[in-house]
C-alpha positions in Angstrom: 15.8 63.2 19.1 13.0 62.7 16.5 9.9 64.8 16.6 10.2 65.8 20.3 7.4 67.7 22.2 8.8 71.1 23.2 7.7 73.7 25.6 8.6 77.2 24.2 8.5 79.6 27.3 7.5 83.3 26.3 6.2 82.0 22.7 4.4 85.3 22.2 7.7 87.3 22.4 9.7 88.5 19.4 12.6 86.4 20.3 11.0 83.1 21.6 8.5 83.6 19.0 11.1 83.3 16.5 11.9 79.8 17.6 8.4 78.5 16.9 8.6 78.5 13.1 12.1 77.1 13.1 11.0 74.2 15.3 7.8 73.7 13.3 9.9 73.4 10.1 11.8 70.5 11.6 8.7 68.5 12.4 8.6 69.3 16.1 5.3 69.3 18.1 5.4 72.5 20.1 3.5 74.1 22.9 3.7 77.6 23.3 3.6 79.0 26.8 2.0 82.6 26.7 0.9 85.1 29.5 -2.5 86.1 28.2 -5.1 84.2 26.1 -5.0 86.9 23.5 -1.6 85.7 22.4 -2.5 82.1 21.7 -3.9 82.5 18.2 -1.0 84.2 16.9 1.6 81.6 18.5 -0.4 78.8 16.8 -0.4 80.7 13.5 3.5 81.0 13.8 3.7 77.1 13.9 3.0 76.0 17.4 0.8 72.9 17.8 -0.9 74.5 20.7 -0.7 77.4 23.3 -1.4 77.5 26.9 -1.6 80.4 29.3 0.5 80.6 32.2 3.0 82.6 34.6 6.5 81.7 35.3 6.0 82.6 38.9 2.8 80.3 39.1 4.4 76.6 39.8 1.0 75.1 39.2 0.6 76.7 35.7 4.3 75.7 34.9 3.3 72.0 35.9 0.3 72.1 33.5 2.5 73.5 30.7 5.3 71.2 31.2 2.9 68.0 31.2 3.7 65.6 28.4 6.7 67.6 27.2 10.3 66.2 26.4 12.1 69.4 26.1 12.2 73.0 27.1 13.2 76.2 25.4 13.7 78.9 28.0 14.5 82.7 27.5 13.6 85.1 30.4 12.0 88.4 29.8 14.5 91.4 29.6 15.4 92.8 33.0 12.7 90.5 34.7 12.6 91.1 38.4 13.9 88.0 40.5 15.2 86.6 37.1 17.6 84.2 38.8 15.1 82.9 41.3 12.3 82.6 38.7 14.8 80.9 36.3 15.8 78.3 38.9 12.3 77.4 39.7 11.6 76.9 36.0 14.6 74.4 36.0 13.2 72.7 39.1 9.8 72.4 37.7 11.3 71.0 34.5 13.2 68.4 36.5 10.1 67.3 38.4 8.2 67.1 35.2 10.6 64.6 33.7 12.0 67.0 31.0 15.0 65.5 29.2 16.4 68.4 27.5 16.5 71.9 28.5 17.9 74.7 25.9 18.4 78.1 27.7 18.9 81.2 25.7 21.3 82.9 28.1 23.6 85.9 27.3 27.2 86.5 26.2 29.7 86.7 29.1 27.2 85.7 32.0 30.2 86.0 34.2 30.0 89.8 34.1 28.5 91.4 37.2 25.8 93.3 35.3 22.3 92.5 36.5 21.1 91.2 33.0 24.2 88.9 32.8 24.7 87.9 36.3 21.2 86.6 36.7 21.8 84.0 34.0 24.6 82.3 35.7 22.5 80.8 38.6 20.0 79.5 36.1 22.8 77.7 34.1 24.3 76.3 37.3 20.9 74.8 38.2 20.7 73.0 34.7 24.4 71.8 35.1 23.4 70.3 38.6 20.3 68.7 37.0 20.3 65.4 35.1 18.7 67.0 31.9 20.4 67.2 28.6 21.3 70.9 27.9 22.6 73.5 25.5 23.3 77.1 26.7 23.2 79.8 24.1 25.2 82.8 24.6 24.0 85.5 22.1 25.3 89.1 22.1 23.2 92.2 21.4 20.4 91.6 18.9 20.1 93.3 15.6 16.3 93.5 16.3 17.1 96.0 19.0 17.3 98.7 16.0 13.9 98.1 14.7 12.2 100.3 17.2 14.4 103.3 16.6 14.8 102.9 12.7 12.1 105.3 11.7 13.3 107.9 14.1 16.9 107.7 12.9 15.5 107.9 9.3 13.7 111.0 10.3 16.3 113.0 12.4 19.7 111.4 11.1 20.9 110.6 14.5 21.8 107.4 16.1 21.8 107.9 19.9 22.4 105.6 22.8 23.2 106.1 26.3 26.8 105.0 26.4 30.0 105.9 24.6 29.9 106.0 20.8 33.5 104.6 20.8 33.0 101.1 22.4 32.7 98.2 20.1 30.2 95.3 20.1 29.6 92.1 18.4 25.8 91.7 17.4 23.6 88.9 16.1 20.5 88.5 14.3 18.2 86.7 16.6 16.8 84.6 13.8 20.3 82.8 13.8 19.9 82.3 17.4 16.4 80.8 16.9 17.7 78.4 14.1 20.5 77.4 16.6 17.9 76.7 19.4 15.9 74.8 17.1 19.0 72.6 16.1 19.8 72.2 19.9 16.2 71.0 20.6 15.8 68.6 17.5 19.3 67.2 16.9 22.1 65.7 19.3 25.1 67.6 18.0 24.7 70.6 20.4 24.3 68.5 23.3 26.2 69.5 26.5 27.6 72.7 24.7 28.0 76.3 25.5 27.8 78.4 22.3 28.9 82.1 21.7 26.6 83.6 19.2 27.9 86.4 17.3 27.8 87.8 13.6 30.7 89.0 11.9 32.1 92.5 12.9 33.0 94.4 16.0 31.4 97.9 15.5 31.1 100.9 17.4 28.2 103.5 16.9 30.2 105.4 14.3 30.4 102.2 12.2 26.7 101.4 12.8 25.6 104.9 11.8 27.7 104.6 8.6 25.8 101.4 7.8 22.5 103.1 8.4 23.5 106.2 6.3 24.3 103.8 3.5 20.9 102.2 3.5 19.0 105.4 4.2 20.9 107.5 1.6 21.2 110.3 4.0 23.7 111.3 6.7 23.5 109.6 10.1 25.6 110.8 12.9 26.4 109.0 16.1 25.7 110.5 19.4 25.6 109.6 23.2 22.3 110.2 25.1 22.7 111.2 28.7 21.5 108.3 30.8 20.1 110.7 33.3 17.6 111.9 30.8 16.0 108.6 30.4 13.8 108.6 33.5 13.4 106.2 36.5 12.4 103.3 34.2 15.8 103.0 32.9 17.4 102.6 36.6 17.7 98.9 36.1 19.8 99.4 33.1 22.3 102.0 34.5 25.0 99.6 35.4 24.9 98.1 31.8 25.1 101.7 30.4 28.1 102.4 32.7 29.8 99.2 31.6 29.3 100.0 27.9 30.8 103.3 28.4 34.2 101.9 28.7 33.8 98.2 27.5 31.7 96.7 24.9 30.6 93.2 24.5 32.9 91.4 22.0 32.6 87.8 20.8 33.6 85.8 17.8 31.4 84.5 14.8 33.3 81.2 14.4 30.9 79.1 16.7 27.7 80.4 14.9 29.2 80.0 11.4 30.1 76.3 12.3 26.6 75.6 13.9 24.7 76.9 10.9 26.9 75.7 8.3 26.9 79.2 6.5 27.8 82.8 7.4 25.6 84.3 9.9 23.3 87.1 8.8 24.9 90.6 8.6 23.8 93.8 10.0 23.9 95.5 6.5 21.4 92.9 5.3 19.2 93.4 8.3 19.1 97.3 7.8 18.3 96.7 4.1 15.2 94.6 5.4 14.2 97.4 8.0 14.4 99.9 5.2 12.3 97.8 2.7 9.7 97.2 5.5 9.4 100.9 6.3 9.1 101.9 2.6 6.2 99.2 2.2 4.3 100.8 5.3 4.4 104.4 3.8 
């Protein structure tokens, strides 16, 4: 596929937003779909050819956004209400608009019964039942989730999360996921594939805390936060916390290494970036 026209859904988000510059670097014409007009300028500055405002629940705004496009990059907002139904509606709108290729940033192990996993499977099924070309991306936990807590950990020396400190996880830098998405949208080598996307390492919280301590040059200890202390807004995430208490999310880096043709970014390098940024801000 040469210089396709691509609709990037959620283009102002920190994850879909990472796909925009990767696509622009490959010469793609990108239309970013954002939820509010104030986000348009930033999306264009990141490399989109244009940005349009729309709502995933508004079929007419989806129709307008999809008009003239060849391909779609889709990632659902985290813990989005009615995520499966909305995702299936996006797939249906893409089919109606004549979209030829659909790249879905899903999640590792969508067969799990957890809400944030199980909601992805019906969307994948809808794509499989379409006549569109597709690629399914199955990334594990994102390195970028640590960005919001970095300064707090640096201050108090505690890395706390609401599940066991002993369970192990694969993780990934979403910039590597974004590069994979751009390859899937602009080349043919990932067509009709499902790709588990993980960096190297199966780390528990003690391991992660040790990496943080190395970068911060101070002790960091791992603790488990009581999920009950997080308030009602955490209710949708409780099943996930309960699962993580006894089983993590484990995958293999082989696929991502093969797709990128290099080693995936590592967590230690990401932590060094966070530390450098925090020093620059002070």
